[in-house]
PAGU-578854 format. One record per atom (N, C-alpha, C): residue in one letter; residue number from 1; x, y, z; atom name. Coordinates in steps of 0.2 Angstrom, whole numbers, plus 2048, in hexadecimal, padded with zeros to 3 digits. Layout:
// PAGU-578854
resn a; resi NUM; x X; y Y; z Z; name CA;
...
***
This chain:
// PAGU-578854
resn m; resi 1; x 503; y ED4; z 09D; name N;
resn m; resi 1; x 50A; y ED2; z 09A; name CA;
resn m; resi 1; x 50B; y ECB; z 098; name C;
resn t; resi 2; x 50D; y EC8; z 095; name N;
resn t; resi 2; x 50D; y EC3; z 091; name CA;
resn t; resi 2; x 514; y EBF; z 095; name C;
resn t; resi 3; x 512; y EB8; z 094; name N;
resn t; resi 3; x 51A; y EB3; z 097; name CA;
resn t; resi 3; x 51F; y EB7; z 094; name C;
resn t; resi 4; x 520; y EB8; z 08E; name N;
resn t; resi 4; x 526; y EBA; z 089; name CA;
resn t; resi 4; x 529; y EC3; z 08D; name C;
resn m; resi 5; x 522; y EC6; z 08E; name N;
resn m; resi 5; x 526; y ECB; z 091; name CA;
resn m; resi 5; x 528; y ECC; z 097; name C;
resn w; resi 6; x 526; y ECA; z 09C; name N;
resn w; resi 6; x 528; y EC7; z 0A1; name CA;
resn w; resi 6; x 530; y EC5; z 0A0; name C;
resn v; resi 7; x 530; y EC0; z 09E; name N;
resn v; resi 7; x 537; y EBD; z 09C; name CA;
resn v; resi 7; x 53D; y EC1; z 09A; name C;
resn l; resi 8; x 53A; y EC7; z 095; name N;
resn l; resi 8; x 53F; y ECB; z 093; name CA;
resn l; resi 8; x 53F; y ED1; z 099; name C;
resn a; resi 9; x 53B; y ED2; z 09B; name N;
resn a; resi 9; x 53C; y ED7; z 09F; name CA;
resn a; resi 9; x 542; y ED5; z 0A4; name C;
resn g; resi 10; x 540; y ECF; z 0A9; name N;
resn g; resi 10; x 544; y ECC; z 0AD; name CA;
resn g; resi 10; x 54D; y ECB; z 0AA; name C;
resn i; resi 11; x 54D; y ECA; z 0A3; name N;
resn i; resi 11; x 554; y EC9; z 0A0; name CA;
resn i; resi 11; x 557; y ED2; z 0A1; name C;
resn g; resi 12; x 553; y ED5; z 09E; name N;
resn g; resi 12; x 554; y EDD; z 09D; name CA;
resn g; resi 12; x 557; y EE0; z 0A4; name C;
resn a; resi 13; x 552; y EDD; z 0AB; name N;
resn a; resi 13; x 556; y EE0; z 0B1; name CA;
resn a; resi 13; x 55B; y EDC; z 0B1; name C;
resn w; resi 14; x 55C; y ED6; z 0B0; name N;
resn w; resi 14; x 562; y ED3; z 0B3; name CA;
resn w; resi 14; x 568; y ED7; z 0AF; name C;
resn v; resi 15; x 568; y ED8; z 0A8; name N;
resn v; resi 15; x 56C; y EDA; z 0A3; name CA;
resn v; resi 15; x 56E; y EE3; z 0A8; name C;
resn l; resi 16; x 569; y EE6; z 0AA; name N;
resn l; resi 16; x 569; y EEE; z 0AD; name CA;
resn l; resi 16; x 56D; y EEC; z 0B4; name C;
resn v; resi 17; x 56C; y EE7; z 0B9; name N;
resn v; resi 17; x 56F; y EE5; z 0C0; name CA;
resn v; resi 17; x 576; y EE3; z 0BE; name C;
resn g; resi 18; x 579; y EE0; z 0B8; name N;
resn g; resi 18; x 57E; y EDE; z 0B9; name CA;
resn g; resi 18; x 583; y EE3; z 0B6; name C;
resn l; resi 19; x 580; y EE7; z 0B1; name N;
resn l; resi 19; x 585; y EED; z 0AD; name CA;
resn l; resi 19; x 585; y EF2; z 0B5; name C;
resn a; resi 20; x 57F; y EF2; z 0B7; name N;
resn a; resi 20; x 582; y EF7; z 0C0; name CA;
resn a; resi 20; x 588; y EF5; z 0C3; name C;
resn v; resi 21; x 585; y EEE; z 0C4; name N;
resn v; resi 21; x 58A; y EEB; z 0C8; name CA;
resn v; resi 21; x 592; y EEB; z 0C6; name C;
resn a; resi 22; x 593; y EEB; z 0C0; name N;
resn a; resi 22; x 599; y EEA; z 0BB; name CA;
resn a; resi 22; x 59D; y EF2; z 0BC; name C;
resn l; resi 23; x 597; y EF7; z 0BA; name N;
resn l; resi 23; x 59B; y EFC; z 0BB; name CA;
resn l; resi 23; x 59D; y EFF; z 0C3; name C;
resn v; resi 24; x 59A; y EFE; z 0C7; name N;
resn v; resi 24; x 59B; y EFE; z 0CF; name CA;
resn v; resi 24; x 5A2; y EFA; z 0D1; name C;
resn f; resi 25; x 5A1; y EF3; z 0CF; name N;
resn f; resi 25; x 5A9; y EF0; z 0D0; name CA;
resn f; resi 25; x 5B0; y EF3; z 0CD; name C;
resn g; resi 26; x 5AE; y EF4; z 0C6; name N;
resn g; resi 26; x 5B3; y EF7; z 0C1; name CA;
resn g; resi 26; x 5B5; y EFE; z 0C4; name C;
resn r; resi 27; x 5B1; y F02; z 0C8; name N;
resn r; resi 27; x 5B3; y F07; z 0CA; name CA;
resn r; resi 27; x 5B8; y F07; z 0D1; name C;
resn m; resi 28; x 5B4; y F02; z 0D5; name N;
resn m; resi 28; x 5B7; y F01; z 0DB; name CA;
resn m; resi 28; x 5BE; y EFD; z 0D9; name C;
resn i; resi 29; x 5C0; y EFA; z 0D4; name N;
resn i; resi 29; x 5C7; y EF7; z 0D2; name CA;
resn i; resi 29; x 5CB; y EFC; z 0D1; name C;
resn r; resi 30; x 5C8; y F01; z 0CB; name N;
resn r; resi 30; x 5CE; y F06; z 0CA; name CA;
resn r; resi 30; x 5CF; y F0C; z 0CF; name C;
resn l; resi 31; x 5CA; y F0D; z 0D4; name N;
resn l; resi 31; x 5CB; y F11; z 0D9; name CA;
resn l; resi 31; x 5D0; y F0E; z 0DD; name C;
resn r; resi 32; x 5D0; y F08; z 0E0; name N;
resn r; resi 32; x 5D4; y F03; z 0E3; name CA;
resn r; resi 32; x 5DC; y F03; z 0E0; name C;
resn d; resi 33; x 5DD; y F02; z 0DA; name N;
resn d; resi 33; x 5E3; y F01; z 0D6; name CA;
resn d; resi 33; x 5E5; y F09; z 0D5; name C;
resn r; resi 34; x 5E2; y F0E; z 0D5; name N;
resn r; resi 34; x 5E5; y F16; z 0D5; name CA;
resn r; resi 34; x 5E9; y F17; z 0DC; name C;
resn g; resi 35; x 5E8; y F13; z 0E0; name N;
resn g; resi 35; x 5E9; y F14; z 0E7; name CA;
resn g; resi 35; x 5F1; y F11; z 0E8; name C;
resn l; resi 36; x 5F1; y F0C; z 0E4; name N;
resn l; resi 36; x 5F6; y F09; z 0E5; name CA;
resn l; resi 36; x 5FE; y F0B; z 0E1; name C;
resn p; resi 37; x 604; y F0C; z 0E5; name N;
resn p; resi 37; x 60A; y F10; z 0E2; name CA;
resn p; resi 37; x 60C; y F0A; z 0DD; name C;
resn g; resi 38; x 60D; y F0E; z 0D7; name N;
resn g; resi 38; x 612; y F09; z 0D1; name CA;
resn g; resi 38; x 619; y F09; z 0D1; name C;
resn p; resi 39; x 61B; y F07; z 0CF; name N;
resn p; resi 39; x 624; y F08; z 0CE; name CA;
resn p; resi 39; x 625; y F0F; z 0CC; name C;
resn p; resi 40; x 62C; y F0D; z 0CE; name N;
resn p; resi 40; x 62E; y F15; z 0CC; name CA;
resn p; resi 40; x 631; y F15; z 0C5; name C;
resn d; resi 41; x 631; y F1C; z 0C1; name N;
resn d; resi 41; x 630; y F1D; z 0BB; name CA;
resn d; resi 41; x 638; y F1C; z 0B8; name C;
resn g; resi 42; x 637; y F16; z 0B5; name N;
resn g; resi 42; x 63E; y F13; z 0B2; name CA;
resn g; resi 42; x 643; y F0E; z 0B6; name C;
resn d; resi 43; x 640; y F0C; z 0BA; name N;
resn d; resi 43; x 643; y F07; z 0BF; name CA;
resn d; resi 43; x 640; y F01; z 0BE; name C;
resn d; resi 44; x 644; y EFB; z 0B9; name N;
resn d; resi 44; x 641; y EF4; z 0B9; name CA;
resn d; resi 44; x 643; y EEF; z 0BC; name C;
resn g; resi 45; x 647; y EF1; z 0C1; name N;
resn g; resi 45; x 649; y EEE; z 0C6; name CA;
resn g; resi 45; x 650; y EEA; z 0C3; name C;
resn e; resi 46; x 653; y EEC; z 0BE; name N;
resn e; resi 46; x 659; y EE8; z 0BB; name CA;
resn e; resi 46; x 65E; y EEB; z 0BA; name C;
resn r; resi 47; x 660; y EEF; z 0C0; name N;
resn r; resi 47; x 667; y EF6; z 0C0; name CA;
resn r; resi 47; x 66A; y EF1; z 0C1; name C;
resn e; resi 48; x 672; y EF2; z 0C2; name N;
resn e; resi 48; x 677; y EEE; z 0C4; name CA;
resn e; resi 48; x 676; y EED; z 0CB; name C;
resn g; resi 49; x 678; y EE7; z 0CC; name N;
resn g; resi 49; x 678; y EE4; z 0D2; name CA;
resn g; resi 49; x 671; y EE3; z 0D5; name C;
resn h; resi 50; x 66B; y EE3; z 0D2; name N;
resn h; resi 50; x 664; y EE3; z 0D3; name CA;
resn h; resi 50; x 661; y EDF; z 0CE; name C;
resn l; resi 51; x 663; y EDB; z 0CC; name N;
resn l; resi 51; x 661; y ED6; z 0C6; name CA;
resn l; resi 51; x 65B; y ED2; z 0CB; name C;
resn p; resi 52; x 656; y ECF; z 0C8; name N;
resn p; resi 52; x 64F; y ECA; z 0CB; name CA;
resn p; resi 52; x 654; y EC4; z 0CC; name C;
resn p; resi 53; x 652; y EC1; z 0D0; name N;
resn p; resi 53; x 652; y EBA; z 0D2; name CA;
resn p; resi 53; x 651; y EB5; z 0CD; name C;
resn r; resi 54; x 655; y EB0; z 0CB; name N;
resn r; resi 54; x 655; y EAB; z 0C6; name CA;
resn r; resi 54; x 64F; y EA6; z 0C8; name C;
resn p; resi 55; x 64B; y EA4; z 0C3; name N;
resn p; resi 55; x 646; y E9E; z 0C6; name CA;
resn p; resi 55; x 64B; y E98; z 0C4; name C;
resn p; resi 56; x 64A; y E95; z 0C9; name N;
resn p; resi 56; x 64B; y E8F; z 0CC; name CA;
resn p; resi 56; x 64C; y E89; z 0C4; name C;
resn r; resi 57; x 653; y E87; z 0C5; name N;
resn r; resi 57; x 654; y E83; z 0BD; name CA;
resn r; resi 57; x 650; y E7C; z 0BF; name C;
resn p; resi 58; x 64A; y E7A; z 0B9; name N;
resn p; resi 58; x 647; y E73; z 0BA; name CA;
resn p; resi 58; x 64B; y E6D; z 0BB; name C;
resn r; resi 59; x 64A; y E6A; z 0BD; name N;
resn r; resi 59; x 64E; y E64; z 0BE; name CA;
resn r; resi 59; x 64B; y E5E; z 0B9; name C;
resn s; resi 60; x 64F; y E59; z 0B6; name N;
resn s; resi 60; x 64C; y E56; z 0B2; name CA;
resn s; resi 60; x 648; y E4F; z 0B6; name C;
resn a; resi 61; x 644; y E4C; z 0B2; name N;
resn a; resi 61; x 641; y E45; z 0B5; name CA;
resn a; resi 61; x 645; y E42; z 0B9; name C;
resn a; resi 62; x 64B; y E3F; z 0B7; name N;
resn a; resi 62; x 651; y E3B; z 0B9; name CA;
resn a; resi 62; x 655; y E3D; z 0BD; name C;
resn e; resi 63; x 653; y E44; z 0BF; name N;
resn e; resi 63; x 658; y E48; z 0C3; name CA;
resn e; resi 63; x 656; y E48; z 0CC; name C;
resn p; resi 64; x 65B; y E44; z 0D1; name N;
resn p; resi 64; x 658; y E44; z 0D8; name CA;
resn p; resi 64; x 658; y E4C; z 0DA; name C;
resn p; resi 65; x 654; y E4D; z 0DF; name N;
resn p; resi 65; x 655; y E53; z 0E1; name CA;
resn p; resi 65; x 65A; y E56; z 0E6; name C;
resn a; resi 66; x 65B; y E5C; z 0E6; name N;
resn a; resi 66; x 663; y E5E; z 0E8; name CA;
resn a; resi 66; x 663; y E5B; z 0F1; name C;
resn p; resi 67; x 669; y E5B; z 0F4; name N;
resn p; resi 67; x 667; y E57; z 0FB; name CA;
resn p; resi 67; x 665; y E5D; z 101; name C;
resn g; resi 68; x 660; y E5B; z 105; name N;
resn g; resi 68; x 65D; y E5F; z 108; name CA;
resn g; resi 68; x 658; y E65; z 105; name C;
resn g; resi 69; x 655; y E62; z 100; name N;
resn g; resi 69; x 64E; y E64; z 0FD; name CA;
resn g; resi 69; x 64F; y E6A; z 0F9; name C;
resn g; resi 70; x 656; y E6B; z 0F8; name N;
resn g; resi 70; x 658; y E70; z 0F4; name CA;
resn g; resi 70; x 65A; y E78; z 0F7; name C;
resn q; resi 71; x 659; y E77; z 0FF; name N;
resn q; resi 71; x 65B; y E7D; z 102; name CA;
resn q; resi 71; x 662; y E7C; z 106; name C;
resn t; resi 72; x 663; y E82; z 107; name N;
resn t; resi 72; x 66B; y E82; z 10B; name CA;
resn t; resi 72; x 66A; y E81; z 111; name C;
resn p; resi 73; x 66E; y E7D; z 115; name N;
resn p; resi 73; x 66E; y E7A; z 11B; name CA;
resn p; resi 73; x 66F; y E80; z 120; name C;
resn r; resi 74; x 66C; y E80; z 126; name N;
resn r; resi 74; x 66D; y E87; z 12A; name CA;
resn r; resi 74; x 673; y E83; z 12E; name C;
resn p; resi 75; x 678; y E8B; z 130; name N;
resn p; resi 75; x 67E; y E88; z 134; name CA;
resn p; resi 75; x 67E; y E87; z 139; name C;
***
């Protein structure tokens, strides 16, 4: 066999090994995700009284931080 044939055989082997590894990992990830419970049907978390928390308001560059680091003091 010539050097070119060995190089092509090596590249082909790497492609086959990579494909096999990708298929095995893809199957493992699919099986893992199948076992996780999904959200209940029709429940997006926005019912009355169950709104998601608001993100913090971004401060401008000139605005100093709130006293206490923005946390509420402990009683």
